[in-house]
C-alpha positions as CSV (number, residue, x, y, z in Angstrom):
1,M,-24.2,19.8,0.9
2,R,-22.5,19.2,-2.5
3,Q,-21.0,22.8,-2.8
4,R,-19.6,22.1,0.7
5,L,-18.0,19.1,-0.3
6,S,-16.5,20.5,-3.6
7,Y,-14.9,23.4,-1.3
8,R,-13.5,20.9,0.9
9,F,-12.1,18.9,-1.9
10,A,-10.5,22.0,-3.5
11,I,-8.8,22.8,-0.2
12,L,-7.6,19.1,0.0
13,L,-5.9,19.5,-3.4
14,A,-4.4,22.7,-2.5
15,V,-2.7,21.1,0.4
16,L,-1.7,17.6,-1.0
17,L,-0.8,18.4,-4.5
18,P,2.0,20.7,-3.4
19,A,3.2,18.2,-0.6
20,L,3.0,15.3,-3.3
21,A,5.2,17.6,-5.6
22,L,7.8,18.0,-2.9
23,C,8.1,14.5,-2.0
24,C,8.5,13.5,-5.6
25,L,11.0,16.1,-6.2
26,A,13.0,15.0,-3.2
27,A,12.6,11.3,-4.6
28,L,14.5,12.5,-7.7
29,C,17.0,14.6,-6.2
30,L,18.3,12.2,-3.4
31,G,20.4,9.3,-3.7
32,S,23.9,8.0,-3.8
33,T,24.3,10.9,-6.3
34,T,22.4,14.0,-5.2
35,F,21.2,16.6,-7.7
36,G,19.7,19.9,-7.3
37,P,16.1,20.8,-8.2
38,A,17.2,22.9,-11.1
39,E,19.1,19.9,-12.4
40,V,16.3,17.4,-12.2
41,L,13.8,19.5,-13.7
42,H,16.3,20.1,-16.8
43,A,16.7,16.4,-16.8
44,L,13.2,15.9,-17.0
45,W,12.7,18.2,-20.0
46,G,15.6,16.2,-21.6
47,D,18.5,18.7,-20.8
48,G,21.8,18.2,-18.9
49,D,24.9,15.8,-19.1
50,P,24.3,12.1,-20.0
51,M,24.9,10.9,-16.3
52,T,22.1,13.0,-15.0
53,L,19.7,12.2,-17.7
54,A,20.4,8.4,-17.3
55,L,20.0,8.6,-13.4
56,V,16.9,10.7,-13.4
57,R,14.9,9.5,-16.5
58,S,15.9,6.0,-16.7
59,L,16.3,5.1,-12.8
60,R,14.6,7.5,-10.5
61,L,11.7,8.4,-12.5
62,P,10.4,5.0,-13.1
63,R,11.4,4.1,-9.5
64,L,9.1,7.2,-8.4
65,L,6.2,6.0,-10.5
66,L,6.3,2.6,-8.8
67,A,6.4,4.1,-5.4
68,L,3.4,6.4,-6.3
69,A,1.4,3.4,-7.3
70,A,2.5,1.1,-4.7
71,G,1.8,3.8,-2.0
72,A,-1.8,4.6,-3.2
73,S,-2.7,1.0,-3.5
74,L,-1.6,0.3,0.2
75,S,-2.9,3.4,1.7
76,V,-6.4,3.0,-0.1
77,G,-6.4,-0.7,1.0
78,G,-5.9,0.2,4.6
79,L,-8.5,2.8,4.4
80,V,-11.0,0.2,2.8
81,F,-10.3,-2.5,5.5
82,Q,-10.5,0.1,8.3
83,A,-13.9,1.1,7.0
84,L,-15.4,-2.5,6.4
85,L,-14.2,-3.5,9.9
86,R,-14.9,-0.3,11.7
87,N,-11.5,-0.4,13.4
88,P,-8.7,2.2,12.8
89,L,-6.1,-0.7,13.6
90,A,-6.8,-2.8,10.4
91,E,-4.6,-2.6,7.4
92,P,-3.6,-5.2,4.9
93,Y,-0.2,-6.1,6.7
94,I,-1.5,-6.7,10.0
95,L,-4.7,-8.7,8.6
96,G,-2.3,-11.0,7.0
97,V,-3.5,-10.2,3.3
98,S,0.1,-9.0,2.5
99,G,1.6,-12.0,4.2
100,G,-0.6,-14.3,2.0
101,A,0.3,-12.3,-1.3
102,A,4.0,-12.8,-0.3
103,I,3.6,-16.6,0.3
104,G,1.9,-16.7,-3.4
105,T,4.9,-14.8,-4.7
106,I,7.6,-16.8,-3.0
107,A,6.1,-20.1,-4.1
108,A,6.0,-19.0,-7.6
109,L,9.6,-18.0,-7.5
110,V,10.6,-21.5,-5.9
111,L,8.6,-23.0,-8.7
112,G,10.6,-21.0,-11.4
113,L,8.0,-18.6,-12.2
114,G,10.0,-15.6,-12.0
115,S,8.6,-13.3,-14.5
116,L,6.0,-10.6,-12.8
117,A,3.2,-11.6,-15.3
118,L,3.4,-15.1,-13.5
119,R,4.1,-13.7,-10.0
120,L,0.8,-11.5,-10.1
121,P,-1.8,-14.4,-10.2
122,A,0.1,-16.3,-7.5
123,A,0.1,-13.3,-5.4
124,F,-3.7,-12.7,-6.0
125,A,-4.4,-16.3,-4.9
126,G,-2.4,-16.0,-1.7
127,G,-3.8,-12.6,-0.7
128,L,-7.5,-13.7,-1.6
129,A,-7.1,-17.1,0.4
130,T,-5.6,-15.4,3.6
131,L,-8.5,-13.0,3.6
132,S,-11.0,-15.7,3.1
133,I,-9.5,-17.8,6.0
134,V,-9.4,-14.4,8.3
135,L,-13.1,-13.8,7.5
136,A,-14.0,-17.3,8.2
137,L,-12.2,-17.1,11.4
138,G,-14.1,-14.1,12.3
139,R,-17.2,-15.8,11.5
140,S,-16.6,-18.9,13.3
141,L,-15.5,-16.9,16.5
142,R,-18.8,-14.9,16.1
143,A,-16.6,-11.7,15.8
144,S,-18.5,-8.3,15.7
145,G,-16.2,-7.3,12.9
146,R,-13.9,-5.2,15.2
147,D,-11.3,-6.6,17.6
148,T,-11.8,-10.3,17.3
149,L,-11.5,-10.2,13.5
150,L,-8.5,-8.1,13.9
151,L,-6.9,-10.7,16.4
152,A,-7.7,-13.2,13.9
153,G,-5.8,-11.4,11.3
154,V,-2.7,-11.0,13.6
155,M,-2.8,-14.9,14.1
156,V,-2.9,-15.5,10.3
157,N,-0.4,-13.1,9.6
158,A,2.0,-14.9,12.2
159,F,1.3,-18.1,10.5
160,C,2.1,-16.6,7.1
161,G,5.4,-15.5,8.4
162,A,6.4,-18.9,9.3
163,V,5.5,-20.2,5.9
164,I,7.4,-17.3,4.3
165,L,10.6,-18.7,6.3
166,F,9.7,-22.2,5.2
167,L,9.9,-21.3,1.6
168,V,12.8,-19.1,1.6
169,S,14.5,-22.2,3.3
170,L,13.3,-24.1,0.1
171,S,14.6,-21.5,-2.3
172,P,17.6,-22.0,-4.4
173,H,20.8,-20.5,-3.3
174,H,21.1,-18.0,-6.1
175,L,17.7,-16.5,-5.2
176,I,17.9,-16.5,-1.3
177,A,19.5,-13.2,-1.2
178,S,17.2,-11.4,-3.8
179,V,14.0,-12.8,-1.7
180,V,15.1,-11.8,1.4
181,F,15.8,-8.4,0.0
182,W,12.6,-8.3,-1.7
183,L,10.8,-9.2,1.6
184,M,12.3,-6.0,3.3
185,G,10.6,-3.9,0.6
186,D,12.3,-3.5,-3.0
187,L,11.5,-0.4,-5.2
188,G,15.1,-0.4,-7.0
189,S,15.4,-3.7,-8.8
190,H,12.7,-3.4,-11.5
191,A,12.3,-2.5,-15.0
192,P,10.4,0.5,-16.0
193,A,7.7,-1.7,-17.4
194,D,6.8,-3.3,-13.7
195,A,5.6,0.2,-12.8
196,L,3.1,0.3,-15.7
197,L,2.1,-3.1,-15.0
198,L,1.6,-2.6,-11.5
199,A,-0.6,0.8,-12.5
200,C,-2.7,-1.5,-14.8
201,A,-3.6,-3.8,-11.8
202,V,-4.0,-1.0,-9.4
203,L,-5.8,1.6,-11.3
204,P,-9.2,-0.3,-12.0
205,C,-9.2,-1.4,-8.5
206,L,-9.1,2.2,-7.3
207,A,-11.6,3.4,-9.4
208,V,-14.1,0.8,-8.0
209,V,-13.2,2.0,-4.4
210,L,-13.7,5.5,-5.4
211,V,-17.1,4.7,-6.9
212,L,-18.1,2.9,-3.6
213,A,-16.7,5.9,-1.5
214,H,-20.3,6.7,-0.6
215,G,-21.1,3.3,0.3
216,M,-18.1,2.9,2.9
217,N,-19.8,6.3,4.5
218,V,-23.3,4.4,4.9
219,L,-21.5,1.1,6.0
220,Q,-20.2,3.2,9.1
221,L,-23.9,3.2,10.2
222,G,-23.9,-0.6,10.4
223,E,-24.9,-3.2,7.9
224,E,-28.5,-3.5,9.1
225,T,-29.0,0.3,8.9
226,A,-27.3,0.2,5.4
227,S,-29.7,-2.5,4.2
228,T,-32.8,-0.8,5.2
229,M,-31.5,2.2,3.3
230,G,-31.8,0.3,0.2
231,M,-27.9,-0.4,-0.2
232,P,-27.0,-4.0,-1.6
233,V,-24.6,-4.6,1.6
234,G,-23.1,-8.0,0.5
235,T,-22.4,-6.8,-3.2
236,V,-20.6,-3.2,-2.0
237,R,-18.9,-5.2,0.7
238,N,-17.5,-8.1,-1.6
239,A,-16.5,-5.3,-4.4
240,L,-14.5,-3.3,-1.9
241,L,-12.8,-6.5,-0.2
242,W,-12.0,-8.1,-3.6
243,S,-10.6,-4.6,-5.3
244,S,-8.6,-3.8,-2.0
245,T,-7.2,-7.4,-2.0
246,V,-6.1,-7.6,-5.6
247,M,-4.5,-4.1,-5.5
248,V,-2.6,-4.9,-2.5
249,S,-1.6,-8.4,-3.7
250,A,-0.3,-6.9,-7.0
251,T,1.9,-4.3,-5.0
252,V,3.2,-7.1,-2.8
253,A,4.2,-9.1,-6.0
254,V,6.3,-6.1,-7.1
255,C,7.5,-4.5,-4.0
256,G,7.4,-6.9,-1.3
257,P,5.1,-6.8,1.9
258,L,5.7,-3.1,3.0
259,G,4.2,-2.6,6.3
260,F,2.3,0.2,8.3
261,I,1.5,2.3,5.1
262,G,-2.0,1.3,5.2
263,L,-2.2,2.0,8.9
264,V,-0.5,5.6,8.9
265,T,-1.7,7.3,5.9
266,P,-5.5,6.7,6.5
267,H,-5.4,7.3,10.1
268,A,-3.4,10.5,9.7
269,L,-5.6,12.0,6.9
270,R,-8.8,10.9,8.8
271,R,-7.7,13.0,11.6
272,L,-7.0,16.1,9.3
273,I,-10.0,15.9,7.1
274,G,-12.7,13.8,8.9
275,A,-14.4,10.5,8.2
276,D,-16.0,11.4,4.9
277,H,-14.8,8.6,2.4
278,R,-15.6,10.5,-0.7
279,L,-12.5,12.7,0.6
280,L,-10.6,10.2,2.1
281,V,-10.1,7.9,-0.9
282,P,-8.4,10.6,-3.2
283,A,-6.6,11.8,-0.1
284,C,-5.1,8.4,0.5
285,V,-4.1,8.1,-3.3
286,L,-2.2,11.3,-3.0
287,G,-0.9,11.2,0.6
288,G,0.0,7.5,0.3
289,G,1.8,8.0,-3.0
290,A,3.8,10.9,-1.4
291,Y,4.4,9.0,2.0
292,L,6.1,6.1,0.1
293,A,8.0,8.4,-2.4
294,L,9.4,10.3,0.7
295,C,10.5,6.8,2.6
296,D,12.2,5.8,-0.5
297,A,14.0,9.0,-0.8
298,L,15.3,8.6,2.7
299,A,16.0,5.0,2.3
300,R,18.3,6.2,-0.4
301,A,19.7,9.3,1.3
302,L,20.4,8.2,5.0
303,P,23.1,5.7,4.4
304,A,26.5,7.0,3.5
305,S,26.6,4.5,0.8
306,G,24.2,2.2,-0.8
307,E,20.7,2.2,0.3
308,L,18.2,0.9,2.9
309,P,15.4,-1.4,1.9
310,V,12.4,1.0,1.8
311,G,10.4,-1.3,3.9
312,V,12.9,-0.8,6.8
313,V,11.9,2.9,6.8
314,T,8.2,2.5,6.6
315,A,8.5,0.3,9.7
316,M,10.7,2.5,11.6
317,L,8.1,5.3,11.1
318,G,5.1,3.0,11.1
319,A,5.6,1.1,14.2
320,P,5.9,3.9,16.7
321,A,2.5,5.4,15.1
322,F,1.0,2.0,15.5
323,V,1.8,1.8,19.5
324,A,0.8,5.6,19.7
325,L,-2.7,4.6,18.1
326,L,-3.1,1.6,20.5
327,A,-2.3,3.9,23.4
328,G,-4.8,6.4,22.2
329,R,-7.4,3.8,21.9
330,R,-6.9,2.9,25.6
331,T,-7.4,6.4,26.9
């Protein structure tokens, strides 16, 4: 069994690593100024003209690293919520966790706490509070952990949207434009240190999820069955929920509430490689990072001038996938 898992993992890496490399190369090549692959590779080694070096190493490379960290976080977060709720439609954006983190972030901005180090705790508090409300609603409605809990998340997410609009209306005039752009998904207006800070928040959470990947497999059998097998269900469930909420909230605090990444990537990878979370977790790390890097490249390449917010691209690609998934569940 272990040998078969190692073989499948090797095949997974052989497919996803080249795809990730191509998406990263596209993110470094495309933009208002397009470079060839050879120019980008030379710039990464420190060769080339000063403008190419500045664009590739100082602007696009930190933005790419930010996209990789954010994409991995949102993708794995969606995978965890889908596993715990045993519902392929679950993801942080739809369940309201991203909306709660956005409320915390905007509240911090309105209060003048603009630095990322201060926004992060506010986003954590908002995301965890929203998750607690959704779970409490699910328990009060005697949800089975599936459709009813998902509907509770949709309702809470709609309420979060109203609160976000209220907070935006309270924002100082000089902040409104930047807040609105951030709400649409923003990877461009960040210092290189922001990518490092996000990675420091995301990597420990990813490690927790990877360690508990087998536990997610067991939970697919049902919590009662998992308990009879000797697994501490409450501890595993809470560790997964907290880790996912923390890394998703950190991503929202930096990049805005990017939607559908946590829905599209895990579902597509589950169709390709099966339901073993020991493979799905690393696959979502690679696939989620590649997907957001590609979306960011498209956001910079599609307009004739300027760029689209990356959240617009993820929503335009993710919303049809969400509708297709809903239609597939009815057939």
